[in-house]
Each structure stands twice: as C-alpha cells, then as structure tokens.
C-alpha positions as CSV (number, residue, x, y, z in Angstrom):
1,L,62.0,99.7,38.3
2,H,64.5,101.2,35.9
3,R,68.2,100.7,36.7
4,D,71.1,101.6,34.5
5,S,74.9,101.7,34.4
6,L,74.9,105.4,35.1
7,G,73.6,104.6,38.6
8,S,70.0,105.7,37.9
9,V,67.3,103.8,39.9
10,Q,63.8,105.0,39.1
11,P,60.3,103.5,39.6
12,I,58.1,103.4,36.5
13,K,54.7,104.8,37.3
14,P,51.6,105.4,35.1
15,G,51.7,108.7,33.1
16,E,55.4,109.3,33.7
17,V,58.3,109.2,31.2
18,N,61.7,107.6,31.7
19,W,63.8,108.8,28.8
20,M,67.2,107.1,28.2
21,T,69.7,108.2,25.6
22,A,72.0,105.3,24.8
23,G,74.7,107.4,23.0
24,R,78.0,105.5,23.0
25,G,76.6,102.9,25.5
26,I,74.5,102.2,28.5
27,V,73.3,99.0,30.2
28,H,69.8,99.0,31.6
29,S,66.9,96.9,32.9
30,E,63.3,97.5,33.7
31,R,61.9,94.9,36.1
32,T,59.0,94.6,38.4
33,A,60.3,94.6,42.0
34,S,60.4,91.1,43.5
35,E,57.9,92.0,46.3
36,R,55.4,93.2,43.7
37,R,55.9,90.1,41.5
38,S,55.1,87.8,44.4
39,Q,51.8,89.7,45.0
40,G,50.8,89.9,41.3
41,S,50.9,93.2,39.5
42,D,49.6,94.5,36.1
43,L,51.7,97.1,34.4
44,F,51.3,98.1,30.8
45,G,53.6,100.5,29.1
46,L,55.4,101.4,26.0
47,Q,59.1,101.2,25.3
48,C,59.9,103.2,22.2
49,W,63.2,103.6,20.4
50,V,64.2,106.9,18.7
51,A,67.3,106.9,16.5
52,L,69.8,109.6,17.3
53,P,71.0,112.0,14.6
54,R,74.3,111.0,13.2
55,A,76.0,113.9,14.9
56,T,75.0,112.7,18.4
57,E,75.3,108.9,17.9
58,E,78.4,108.8,20.1
59,S,77.2,111.3,22.8
60,D,77.4,110.6,26.5
61,P,74.6,108.3,27.7
62,D,71.9,110.0,29.7
63,F,68.8,109.2,31.7
64,A,65.9,111.6,32.5
65,H,62.7,111.1,34.5
66,I,59.8,113.3,33.8
67,G,56.7,113.3,36.1
68,A,53.2,113.1,34.6
69,A,52.4,116.6,35.9
70,E,55.3,118.1,33.9
71,L,54.0,116.8,30.6
72,P,51.9,119.3,28.7
73,F,48.2,118.5,28.3
74,I,46.2,120.1,25.4
75,E,42.5,120.4,25.0
76,D,40.9,122.0,22.0
77,G,37.6,121.5,20.2
78,G,36.8,118.3,22.1
79,V,40.2,116.8,21.3
80,S,42.8,116.2,24.0
81,A,46.4,115.1,23.8
82,R,49.4,114.7,26.2
83,V,52.8,115.8,24.7
84,V,55.2,113.0,25.8
85,A,58.3,114.1,23.8
86,G,59.0,117.0,21.5
87,S,56.6,119.8,20.6
88,Y,53.0,119.8,19.4
89,W,50.4,122.6,19.1
90,G,52.8,125.1,20.7
91,K,53.4,123.0,23.8
92,K,56.8,121.4,24.5
93,A,57.6,118.4,26.7
94,P,60.6,118.8,29.0
95,V,62.1,115.5,27.6
96,P,65.7,116.0,26.4
97,T,65.4,114.9,22.7
98,H,68.2,115.2,20.2
99,S,66.0,116.0,17.2
100,D,62.7,117.7,16.4
101,M,59.7,115.4,17.0
102,F,56.3,115.0,18.6
103,Y,55.0,112.0,20.5
C-alpha cells in the first residue's frame, strides 16, 4: 500500500505503475497491509529512481497511479513489450515523466 504526504493512498497491484515525483520533497511508504502480513503474502516489484532534469528539480511533488490496462502493449515479429514509462516503437505510456525516456 502506497501512502504519501500528499494524501495519496494507493494499493500496489501486479502490472500497475505508481509514479511519484519527489520534486522539492515528499514523504512516502510502501507497506504490505497488516492483515495481509499476518496471512503471508508474496509480492515482487521494482522501485526505480529517475533523476529529474535540473529545471524541474524543485517542482511540486506529485503522485500518479496508472492501471495495467492503460499501459501500451507492443507485439511485432514474435517480440512483445509493455511500455511502462516514456515512449517506445511509437507507443507512449500515460506516466507523467519530466524527460524523454523509455522503460
């Protein structure tokens, strides 16, 4: 469960993206809910950090949740990819990035 000082409370589910922009400051936590911890739960994920461009380092903090169905899926020539952030092969994820990228 993601919680932050902006008041965001968002469950973390497989295939979804929770994108936080720290900007000039945000406090956050990602914790398994106590009722799930007592039952046992496996959750694997990635927490990646992307540096902000100098011009936006002191921007307002922000949080965005993007559902799995909103993320572009590409299949071509036996290769498949999900665009998590940025643009790739002409598809753009709706994640609010501050610089050009693909992930």
